C-alpha positions as protocol buffer text, in pm:
chain_id: "A"
residue {
  index: 1
  type: MET
  ca { x: -6617 y: 22879 z: 25443 }
}
residue {
  index: 2
  type: LYS
  ca { x: -6509 y: 22891 z: 25810 }
}
residue {
  index: 3
  type: PRO
  ca { x: -6761 y: 22625 z: 25932 }
}
residue {
  index: 4
  type: ILE
  ca { x: -6648 y: 22393 z: 25653 }
}
residue {
  index: 5
  type: LEU
  ca { x: -6283 y: 22445 z: 25739 }
}
residue {
  index: 6
  type: ILE
  ca { x: -6347 y: 22377 z: 26109 }
}
residue {
  index: 7
  type: LEU
  ca { x: -6545 y: 22062 z: 26023 }
}
residue {
  index: 8
  type: SER
  ca { x: -6258 y: 21938 z: 25805 }
}
residue {
  index: 9
  type: LEU
  ca { x: -6004 y: 21991 z: 26085 }
}
residue {
  index: 10
  type: LEU
  ca { x: -6225 y: 21803 z: 26331 }
}
residue {
  index: 11
  type: ILE
  ca { x: -6251 y: 21511 z: 26094 }
}
residue {
  index: 12
  type: SER
  ca { x: -5869 y: 21503 z: 26046 }
}
residue {
  index: 13
  type: VAL
  ca { x: -5803 y: 21512 z: 26422 }
}
residue {
  index: 14
  type: SER
  ca { x: -6058 y: 21234 z: 26479 }
}
residue {
  index: 15
  type: SER
  ca { x: -5896 y: 21019 z: 26211 }
}
residue {
  index: 16
  type: LEU
  ca { x: -5550 y: 21071 z: 26359 }
}
residue {
  index: 17
  type: ALA
  ca { x: -5666 y: 20980 z: 26707 }
}
residue {
  index: 18
  type: GLN
  ca { x: -5814 y: 20650 z: 26580 }
}
residue {
  index: 19
  type: LYS
  ca { x: -5479 y: 20558 z: 26422 }
}
residue {
  index: 20
  type: THR
  ca { x: -5263 y: 20632 z: 26720 }
}
residue {
  index: 21
  type: ASP
  ca { x: -5481 y: 20482 z: 26993 }
}
residue {
  index: 22
  type: SER
  ca { x: -5414 y: 20126 z: 26878 }
}
residue {
  index: 23
  type: LEU
  ca { x: -5426 y: 19975 z: 27233 }
}
residue {
  index: 24
  type: ARG
  ca { x: -5792 y: 20062 z: 27292 }
}
residue {
  index: 25
  type: ALA
  ca { x: -6031 y: 19766 z: 27261 }
}
residue {
  index: 26
  type: THR
  ca { x: -6266 y: 19749 z: 26966 }
}
residue {
  index: 27
  type: PRO
  ca { x: -6550 y: 19506 z: 26882 }
}
residue {
  index: 28
  type: ALA
  ca { x: -6295 y: 19315 z: 26667 }
}
residue {
  index: 29
  type: GLN
  ca { x: -6037 y: 19321 z: 26948 }
}
residue {
  index: 30
  type: PRO
  ca { x: -6199 y: 19226 z: 27285 }
}
residue {
  index: 31
  type: ALA
  ca { x: -6069 y: 19381 z: 27602 }
}
residue {
  index: 32
  type: ARG
  ca { x: -5771 y: 19197 z: 27749 }
}
residue {
  index: 33
  type: THR
  ca { x: -5782 y: 19044 z: 28096 }
}
residue {
  index: 34
  type: GLY
  ca { x: -5511 y: 19010 z: 28362 }
}
residue {
  index: 35
  type: TYR
  ca { x: -5453 y: 18652 z: 28261 }
}
residue {
  index: 36
  type: VAL
  ca { x: -5320 y: 18710 z: 27910 }
}
residue {
  index: 37
  type: ILE
  ca { x: -5021 y: 18893 z: 27776 }
}
residue {
  index: 38
  type: SER
  ca { x: -5094 y: 19255 z: 27685 }
}
residue {
  index: 39
  type: GLN
  ca { x: -4944 y: 19438 z: 27385 }
}
residue {
  index: 40
  type: GLN
  ca { x: -4736 y: 19640 z: 27629 }
}
residue {
  index: 41
  type: GLU
  ca { x: -4597 y: 19319 z: 27787 }
}
residue {
  index: 42
  type: ARG
  ca { x: -4511 y: 19183 z: 27442 }
}
residue {
  index: 43
  type: GLN
  ca { x: -4315 y: 19498 z: 27364 }
}
residue {
  index: 44
  type: GLN
  ca { x: -4131 y: 19465 z: 27694 }
}
residue {
  index: 45
  type: MET
  ca { x: -4045 y: 19104 z: 27604 }
}
residue {
  index: 46
  type: VAL
  ca { x: -3890 y: 19216 z: 27276 }
}
residue {
  index: 47
  type: ASP
  ca { x: -3701 y: 19497 z: 27447 }
}
residue {
  index: 48
  type: MET
  ca { x: -3559 y: 19256 z: 27710 }
}
residue {
  index: 49
  type: ALA
  ca { x: -3469 y: 18989 z: 27461 }
}
residue {
  index: 50
  type: SER
  ca { x: -3303 y: 19242 z: 27231 }
}
residue {
  index: 51
  type: ALA
  ca { x: -3102 y: 19409 z: 27505 }
}
residue {
  index: 52
  type: PRO
  ca { x: -2721 y: 19367 z: 27477 }
}
residue {
  index: 53
  type: GLY
  ca { x: -2707 y: 19187 z: 27810 }
}
residue {
  index: 54
  type: MET
  ca { x: -2935 y: 18914 z: 27676 }
}
residue {
  index: 55
  type: GLY
  ca { x: -2690 y: 18801 z: 27412 }
}
residue {
  index: 56
  type: VAL
  ca { x: -2944 y: 18844 z: 27131 }
}
residue {
  index: 57
  type: GLY
  ca { x: -2878 y: 19036 z: 26812 }
}
residue {
  index: 58
  type: ASN
  ca { x: -2836 y: 19407 z: 26764 }
}
residue {
  index: 59
  type: VAL
  ca { x: -3090 y: 19676 z: 26840 }
}
residue {
  index: 60
  type: ARG
  ca { x: -3347 y: 19680 z: 26563 }
}
residue {
  index: 61
  type: THR
  ca { x: -3520 y: 19974 z: 26405 }
}
residue {
  index: 62
  type: PHE
  ca { x: -3892 y: 19951 z: 26325 }
}
residue {
  index: 63
  type: ASP
  ca { x: -4068 y: 20022 z: 26000 }
}
residue {
  index: 64
  type: GLN
  ca { x: -4410 y: 19949 z: 25860 }
}
residue {
  index: 65
  type: ARG
  ca { x: -4312 y: 19602 z: 25748 }
}
residue {
  index: 66
  type: TYR
  ca { x: -4259 y: 19481 z: 26106 }
}
residue {
  index: 67
  type: GLU
  ca { x: -4534 y: 19230 z: 26202 }
}
residue {
  index: 68
  type: GLY
  ca { x: -4483 y: 19220 z: 26580 }
}
residue {
  index: 69
  type: LEU
  ca { x: -4397 y: 18944 z: 26823 }
}
residue {
  index: 70
  type: ARG
  ca { x: -4499 y: 18581 z: 26802 }
}
residue {
  index: 71
  type: GLY
  ca { x: -4493 y: 18354 z: 27104 }
}
residue {
  index: 72
  type: THR
  ca { x: -4414 y: 18436 z: 27463 }
}
residue {
  index: 73
  type: PRO
  ca { x: -4119 y: 18378 z: 27706 }
}
residue {
  index: 74
  type: TYR
  ca { x: -4361 y: 18207 z: 27940 }
}
residue {
  index: 75
  type: MET
  ca { x: -4450 y: 17840 z: 27942 }
}
residue {
  index: 76
  type: PHE
  ca { x: -4812 y: 17947 z: 27948 }
}
residue {
  index: 77
  type: PRO
  ca { x: -4919 y: 18297 z: 27839 }
}
residue {
  index: 78
  type: TYR
  ca { x: -5153 y: 18337 z: 28136 }
}
residue {
  index: 79
  type: TRP
  ca { x: -5144 y: 18312 z: 28514 }
}
residue {
  index: 80
  type: ALA
  ca { x: -5182 y: 17941 z: 28596 }
}
residue {
  index: 81
  type: LYS
  ca { x: -5292 y: 17798 z: 28930 }
}
residue {
  index: 82
  type: GLY
  ca { x: -5032 y: 17634 z: 29145 }
}
residue {
  index: 83
  type: TYR
  ca { x: -4810 y: 17647 z: 29453 }
}
residue {
  index: 84
  type: VAL
  ca { x: -4445 y: 17702 z: 29539 }
}
residue {
  index: 85
  type: VAL
  ca { x: -4231 y: 17546 z: 29819 }
}
residue {
  index: 86
  type: LEU
  ca { x: -3913 y: 17725 z: 29924 }
}
residue {
  index: 87
  type: THR
  ca { x: -3595 y: 17563 z: 30057 }
}
residue {
  index: 88
  type: THR
  ca { x: -3696 y: 17685 z: 30406 }
}
residue {
  index: 89
  type: GLY
  ca { x: -4022 y: 17492 z: 30388 }
}
residue {
  index: 90
  type: GLN
  ca { x: -4230 y: 17808 z: 30340 }
}
residue {
  index: 91
  type: ARG
  ca { x: -4516 y: 17762 z: 30098 }
}
residue {
  index: 92
  type: TYR
  ca { x: -4705 y: 17993 z: 29865 }
}
residue {
  index: 93
  type: ASP
  ca { x: -5040 y: 17815 z: 29842 }
}
residue {
  index: 94
  type: LYS
  ca { x: -5321 y: 17905 z: 29602 }
}
residue {
  index: 95
  type: ALA
  ca { x: -5079 y: 18109 z: 29396 }
}
residue {
  index: 96
  type: ARG
  ca { x: -5100 y: 18220 z: 29038 }
}
residue {
  index: 97
  type: ILE
  ca { x: -4782 y: 18129 z: 28854 }
}
residue {
  index: 98
  type: LYS
  ca { x: -4606 y: 18244 z: 28540 }
}
residue {
  index: 99
  type: TYR
  ca { x: -4298 y: 18036 z: 28453 }
}
residue {
  index: 100
  type: ASP
  ca { x: -4063 y: 18244 z: 28243 }
}
residue {
  index: 101
  type: ALA
  ca { x: -3889 y: 17962 z: 28050 }
}
residue {
  index: 102
  type: TYR
  ca { x: -3670 y: 18207 z: 27855 }
}
residue {
  index: 103
  type: HIS
  ca { x: -3504 y: 18352 z: 28170 }
}
residue {
  index: 104
  type: GLN
  ca { x: -3575 y: 18042 z: 28386 }
}
residue {
  index: 105
  type: GLU
  ca { x: -3751 y: 18261 z: 28640 }
}
residue {
  index: 106
  type: LEU
  ca { x: -4064 y: 18221 z: 28848 }
}
residue {
  index: 107
  type: LEU
  ca { x: -4325 y: 18494 z: 28899 }
}
residue {
  index: 108
  type: ILE
  ca { x: -4615 y: 18457 z: 29139 }
}
residue {
  index: 109
  type: THR
  ca { x: -4913 y: 18650 z: 29266 }
}
residue {
  index: 110
  type: GLN
  ca { x: -5167 y: 18570 z: 29537 }
}
residue {
  index: 111
  type: PRO
  ca { x: -5479 y: 18777 z: 29487 }
}
residue {
  index: 112
  type: PRO
  ca { x: -5628 y: 18931 z: 29693 }
}
residue {
  index: 113
  type: ILE
  ca { x: -5356 y: 18876 z: 29954 }
}
residue {
  index: 114
  type: ARG
  ca { x: -5068 y: 18966 z: 29722 }
}
residue {
  index: 115
  type: PRO
  ca { x: -5217 y: 19146 z: 29418 }
}
residue {
  index: 116
  type: ASP
  ca { x: -4876 y: 19246 z: 29272 }
}
residue {
  index: 117
  type: SER
  ca { x: -4657 y: 18992 z: 29104 }
}
residue {
  index: 118
  type: ILE
  ca { x: -4320 y: 18909 z: 29260 }
}
residue {
  index: 119
  type: LEU
  ca { x: -4008 y: 18746 z: 29117 }
}
residue {
  index: 120
  type: ILE
  ca { x: -3881 y: 18468 z: 29350 }
}
residue {
  index: 121
  type: ASP
  ca { x: -3506 y: 18424 z: 29389 }
}
residue {
  index: 122
  type: ARG
  ca { x: -3430 y: 18099 z: 29211 }
}
residue {
  index: 123
  type: GLU
  ca { x: -3193 y: 17980 z: 29483 }
}
residue {
  index: 124
  type: ARG
  ca { x: -3477 y: 17995 z: 29736 }
}
residue {
  index: 125
  type: VAL
  ca { x: -3707 y: 17765 z: 29538 }
}
residue {
  index: 126
  type: SER
  ca { x: -3715 y: 17394 z: 29615 }
}
residue {
  index: 127
  type: TRP
  ca { x: -4002 y: 17293 z: 29382 }
}
residue {
  index: 128
  type: PHE
  ca { x: -4328 y: 17418 z: 29245 }
}
residue {
  index: 129
  type: VAL
  ca { x: -4642 y: 17277 z: 29079 }
}
residue {
  index: 130
  type: ILE
  ca { x: -4841 y: 17427 z: 28793 }
}
residue {
  index: 131
  type: GLN
  ca { x: -5204 y: 17321 z: 28759 }
}
residue {
  index: 132
  type: THR
  ca { x: -5371 y: 17412 z: 28428 }
}
residue {
  index: 133
  type: PRO
  ca { x: -5621 y: 17262 z: 28190 }
}
residue {
  index: 134
  type: ASP
  ca { x: -5355 y: 17285 z: 27916 }
}
residue {
  index: 135
  type: SER
  ca { x: -5126 y: 17046 z: 28103 }
}
residue {
  index: 136
  type: ASN
  ca { x: -5390 y: 16775 z: 28174 }
}
residue {
  index: 137
  type: GLY
  ca { x: -5312 y: 16781 z: 28545 }
}
residue {
  index: 138
  type: ALA
  ca { x: -5032 y: 16897 z: 28775 }
}
residue {
  index: 139
  type: ILE
  ca { x: -4680 y: 16958 z: 28648 }
}
residue {
  index: 140
  type: LEU
  ca { x: -4399 y: 16920 z: 28899 }
}
residue {
  index: 141
  type: PHE
  ca { x: -4080 y: 17126 z: 28863 }
}
residue {
  index: 142
  type: ARG
  ca { x: -3772 y: 17099 z: 29084 }
}
residue {
  index: 143
  type: ARG
  ca { x: -3435 y: 17257 z: 29124 }
}
residue {
  index: 144
  type: PHE
  ca { x: -3128 y: 17040 z: 29167 }
}
residue {
  index: 145
  type: PRO
  ca { x: -2861 y: 17271 z: 29308 }
}
residue {
  index: 146
  type: ASP
  ca { x: -2605 y: 16991 z: 29350 }
}
residue {
  index: 147
  type: LEU
  ca { x: -2624 y: 16843 z: 29003 }
}
residue {
  index: 148
  type: ARG
  ca { x: -2297 y: 16803 z: 28812 }
}
residue {
  index: 149
  type: ALA
  ca { x: -2294 y: 16978 z: 28475 }
}
residue {
  index: 150
  type: ALA
  ca { x: -2035 y: 17179 z: 28287 }
}
residue {
  index: 151
  type: ASP
  ca { x: -2296 y: 17421 z: 28162 }
}
residue {
  index: 152
  type: ALA
  ca { x: -2384 y: 17681 z: 28427 }
}
residue {
  index: 153
  type: ASN
  ca { x: -2722 y: 17737 z: 28262 }
}
residue {
  index: 154
  type: LEU
  ca { x: -2816 y: 17372 z: 28339 }
}
residue {
  index: 155
  type: LYS
  ca { x: -2725 y: 17416 z: 28705 }
}
residue {
  index: 156
  type: ASN
  ca { x: -2956 y: 17720 z: 28728 }
}
residue {
  index: 157
  type: SER
  ca { x: -3255 y: 17564 z: 28563 }
}
residue {
  index: 158
  type: TYR
  ca { x: -3589 y: 17429 z: 28669 }
}
residue {
  index: 159
  type: TYR
  ca { x: -3668 y: 17076 z: 28555 }
}
residue {
  index: 160
  type: ARG
  ca { x: -3995 y: 16896 z: 28508 }
}
residue {
  index: 161
  type: VAL
  ca { x: -3982 y: 16561 z: 28680 }
}
residue {
  index: 162
  type: LEU
  ca { x: -4109 y: 16278 z: 28461 }
}
residue {
  index: 163
  type: SER
  ca { x: -3978 y: 15986 z: 28668 }
}
residue {
  index: 164
  type: ASP
  ca { x: -3833 y: 16006 z: 29018 }
}
residue {
  index: 165
  type: GLY
  ca { x: -3607 y: 15742 z: 29171 }
}
residue {
  index: 166
  type: PRO
  ca { x: -3245 y: 15648 z: 29196 }
}
residue {
  index: 167
  type: HIS
  ca { x: -3229 y: 15767 z: 28833 }
}
residue {
  index: 168
  type: THR
  ca { x: -3450 y: 16060 z: 28752 }
}
residue {
  index: 169
  type: LEU
  ca { x: -3587 y: 16143 z: 28409 }
}
residue {
  index: 170
  type: LEU
  ca { x: -3606 y: 16518 z: 28367 }
}
residue {
  index: 171
  type: GLN
  ca { x: -3744 y: 16751 z: 28105 }
}
residue {
  index: 172
  type: ARG
  ca { x: -3600 y: 17097 z: 28062 }
}
residue {
  index: 173
  type: ILE
  ca { x: -3848 y: 17343 z: 27908 }
}
residue {
  index: 174
  type: SER
  ca { x: -3686 y: 17658 z: 27774 }
}
residue {
  index: 175
  type: LYS
  ca { x: -3736 y: 17923 z: 27508 }
}
residue {
  index: 176
  type: THR
  ca { x: -3513 y: 18072 z: 27242 }
}
residue {
  index: 177
  type: PHE
  ca { x: -3553 y: 18423 z: 27100 }
}
residue {
  index: 178
  type: ARG
  ca { x: -3541 y: 18465 z: 26718 }
}
residue {
  index: 179
  type: PRO
  ca { x: -3520 y: 18832 z: 26610 }
}
residue {
  index: 180
  type: ALA
  ca { x: -3681 y: 18963 z: 26295 }
}
residue {
  index: 181
  type: SER
  ca { x: -3459 y: 18968 z: 25985 }
}
residue {
  index: 182
  type: TYR
  ca { x: -3605 y: 19173 z: 25701 }
}
residue {
  index: 183
  type: GLN
  ca { x: -3363 y: 19457 z: 25664 }
}
residue {
  index: 184
  type: GLY
  ca { x: -3056 y: 19453 z: 25444 }
}
residue {
  index: 185
  type: THR
  ca { x: -2963 y: 19278 z: 25125 }
}
residue {
  index: 186
  type: TYR
  ca { x: -2908 y: 18929 z: 25275 }
}
residue {
  index: 187
  type: SER
  ca { x: -3196 y: 18925 z: 25527 }
}
residue {
  index: 188
  type: ARG
  ca { x: -3425 y: 18624 z: 25556 }
}
residue {
  index: 189
  type: ASP
  ca { x: -3739 y: 18841 z: 25509 }
}
residue {
  index: 190
  type: VAL
  ca { x: -3873 y: 18733 z: 25849 }
}
residue {
  index: 191
  type: ARG
  ca { x: -4076 y: 19031 z: 25961 }
}
residue {
  index: 192
  type: TYR
  ca { x: -4152 y: 18933 z: 26317 }
}
residue {
  index: 193
  type: ASP
  ca { x: -3969 y: 18852 z: 26640 }
}
residue {
  index: 194
  type: ALA
  ca { x: -4042 y: 18512 z: 26792 }
}
residue {
  index: 195
  type: PHE
  ca { x: -4002 y: 18306 z: 27103 }
}
residue {
  index: 196
  type: ASP
  ca { x: -3961 y: 17938 z: 27008 }
}
residue {
  index: 197
  type: ASN
  ca { x: -4015 y: 17639 z: 27236 }
}
residue {
  index: 198
  type: LYS
  ca { x: -3713 y: 17416 z: 27320 }
}
residue {
  index: 199
  type: THR
  ca { x: -3740 y: 17089 z: 27506 }
}
residue {
  index: 200
  type: ASP
  ca { x: -3449 y: 16867 z: 27621 }
}
residue {
  index: 201
  type: TYR
  ca { x: -3441 y: 16550 z: 27825 }
}
residue {
  index: 202
  type: TYR
  ca { x: -3187 y: 16437 z: 28084 }
}
residue {
  index: 203
  type: ILE
  ca { x: -3107 y: 16151 z: 28316 }
}
residue {
  index: 204
  type: LEU
  ca { x: -2995 y: 16253 z: 28664 }
}
residue {
  index: 205
  type: SER
  ca { x: -2785 y: 15970 z: 28816 }
}
residue {
  index: 206
  type: PRO
  ca { x: -2760 y: 15891 z: 29188 }
}
residue {
  index: 207
  type: ASP
  ca { x: -2429 y: 16078 z: 29203 }
}
residue {
  index: 208
  type: GLN
  ca { x: -2604 y: 16391 z: 29062 }
}
residue {
  index: 209
  type: ARG
  ca { x: -2443 y: 16359 z: 28719 }
}
residue {
  index: 210
  type: LEU
  ca { x: -2663 y: 16502 z: 28443 }
}
residue {
  index: 211
  type: SER
  ca { x: -2664 y: 16323 z: 28106 }
}
residue {
  index: 212
  type: LYS
  ca { x: -2856 y: 16452 z: 27805 }
}
residue {
  index: 213
  type: VAL
  ca { x: -3068 y: 16184 z: 27633 }
}
residue {
  index: 214
  type: LYS
  ca { x: -3313 y: 16121 z: 27353 }
}
residue {
  index: 215
  type: LEU
  ca { x: -3635 y: 15932 z: 27415 }
}
residue {
  index: 216
  type: THR
  ca { x: -3503 y: 15609 z: 27263 }
}
residue {
  index: 217
  type: THR
  ca { x: -3404 y: 15282 z: 27413 }
}
residue {
  index: 218
  type: LYS
  ca { x: -3046 y: 15311 z: 27297 }
}
residue {
  index: 219
  type: SER
  ca { x: -2989 y: 15663 z: 27433 }
}
residue {
  index: 220
  type: LEU
  ca { x: -3158 y: 15600 z: 27772 }
}
residue {
  index: 221
  type: LEU
  ca { x: -2971 y: 15271 z: 27825 }
}
residue {
  index: 222
  type: ALA
  ca { x: -2637 y: 15433 z: 27739 }
}
residue {
  index: 223
  type: ALA
  ca { x: -2697 y: 15704 z: 28004 }
}
residue {
  index: 224
  type: LEU
  ca { x: -2827 y: 15462 z: 28268 }
}
residue {
  index: 225
  type: THR
  ca { x: -2531 y: 15223 z: 28230 }
}
residue {
  index: 226
  type: GLU
  ca { x: -2265 y: 15490 z: 28179 }
}
residue {
  index: 227
  type: ASP
  ca { x: -2094 y: 15405 z: 28505 }
}
residue {
  index: 228
  type: LEU
  ca { x: -2197 y: 15065 z: 28634 }
}
residue {
  index: 229
  type: SER
  ca { x: -1908 y: 15073 z: 28881 }
}
residue {
  index: 230
  type: THR
  ca { x: -2117 y: 15296 z: 29109 }
}
residue {
  index: 231
  type: GLN
  ca { x: -2430 y: 15083 z: 29085 }
}
residue {
  index: 232
  type: LYS
  ca { x: -2545 y: 14729 z: 29047 }
}
residue {
  index: 233
  type: ALA
  ca { x: -2625 y: 14600 z: 28700 }
}
residue {
  index: 234
  type: PRO
  ca { x: -2995 y: 14538 z: 28654 }
}
residue {
  index: 235
  type: ARG
  ca { x: -3118 y: 14180 z: 28636 }
}
residue {
  index: 236
  type: ASN
  ca { x: -3335 y: 14254 z: 28335 }
}
residue {
  index: 237
  type: LEU
  ca { x: -3078 y: 14430 z: 28115 }
}
residue {
  index: 238
  type: ASP
  ca { x: -3141 y: 14197 z: 27821 }
}
residue {
  index: 239
  type: ASP
  ca { x: -3516 y: 14256 z: 27848 }
}
residue {
  index: 240
  type: LEU
  ca { x: -3466 y: 14631 z: 27861 }
}
residue {
  index: 241
  type: ARG
  ca { x: -3273 y: 14624 z: 27537 }
}
residue {
  index: 242
  type: LYS
  ca { x: -3582 y: 14475 z: 27368 }
}
residue {
  index: 243
  type: GLN
  ca { x: -3820 y: 14747 z: 27486 }
}
residue {
  index: 244
  type: THR
  ca { x: -3938 y: 15020 z: 27250 }
}
residue {
  index: 245
  type: VAL
  ca { x: -3929 y: 15376 z: 27369 }
}
residue {
  index: 246
  type: GLY
  ca { x: -4082 y: 15659 z: 27166 }
}
residue {
  index: 247
  type: ASN
  ca { x: -4251 y: 15898 z: 27404 }
}
residue {
  index: 248
  type: GLU
  ca { x: -4229 y: 16050 z: 27754 }
}
residue {
  index: 249
  type: ALA
  ca { x: -4451 y: 15793 z: 27920 }
}
residue {
  index: 250
  type: GLN
  ca { x: -4255 y: 15498 z: 27777 }
}
residue {
  index: 251
  type: ALA
  ca { x: -3929 y: 15664 z: 27870 }
}
residue {
  index: 252
  type: ALA
  ca { x: -4043 y: 15721 z: 28229 }
}
residue {
  index: 253
  type: GLN
  ca { x: -4149 y: 15359 z: 28259 }
}
residue {
  index: 254
  type: PHE
  ca { x: -3818 y: 15243 z: 28107 }
}
residue {
  index: 255
  type: VAL
  ca { x: -3622 y: 15430 z: 28374 }
}
residue {
  index: 256
  type: LYS
  ca { x: -3844 y: 15287 z: 28649 }
}
residue {
  index: 257
  type: ASP
  ca { x: -3792 y: 14935 z: 28508 }
}
residue {
  index: 258
  type: PHE
  ca { x: -3420 y: 14990 z: 28507 }
}
residue {
  index: 259
  type: ASP
  ca { x: -3410 y: 15092 z: 28875 }
}
residue {
  index: 260
  type: GLY
  ca { x: -3669 y: 14826 z: 28971 }
}
residue {
  index: 261
  type: GLY
  ca { x: -3460 y: 14557 z: 28809 }
}
residue {
  index: 262
  type: SER
  ca { x: -3130 y: 14657 z: 28971 }
}
residue {
  index: 263
  type: GLY
  ca { x: -2969 y: 14412 z: 29204 }
}
residue {
  index: 264
  type: THR
  ca { x: -2743 y: 14108 z: 29215 }
}
residue {
  index: 265
  type: PRO
  ca { x: -2886 y: 13804 z: 29034 }
}
residue {
  index: 266
  type: SER
  ca { x: -2990 y: 13532 z: 29276 }
}
residue {
  index: 267
  type: ASN
  ca { x: -2845 y: 13181 z: 29243 }
}
């Protein structure tokens, strides 16, 4: 009887170990690399987003119905190639970048020179470029410390530059955190936390005024002509009104055409 009892105990302990060691890789779950988000990182994301200082919901208790975290606070969930230029002119070349769109923060690493990741003070960053196959080329982000906006969050953001000139078409890529809601009588039965993508577009005028726009002819033209007293009316204003805008490329070209057509009509 004793050998049978010992064997039963060993089987129970082995079974318990398999259930608790959920982070270990299995054939169905390949080993993670340094360029993807680990389960531990995902848990840290939830903890940070759920913290009282983050302005997100109350602290949540976990039960077996919880399905985990969907999405990531980063623009890309891996370390992307790129480089960073500081306001002093110093460069971080051949860097690996993670752009935290939820907190509007920039993390970099430079293996093997700088194997650990560092968080760069936002006020020190002038611009940076992310190069990744997902983006079909290089993506340029800039800070505009002198822009005029009532919302402090807009002043402390990074912006993707879609069209640069007297008027600049900008894209703000951010994330929102949506906590799980499956406890209580009136819950929405959403059993997972999620980071959702949020994209907004703006026109930055020559006087650094920021105006939110939609990618339509009417919205862009309203922002571009909001204060013609500080600029010359474009020669081709009537032609611009006839253009159709429905995507980023068309919007960028529209802004370029507006600036390129500015001037005093010749006699």
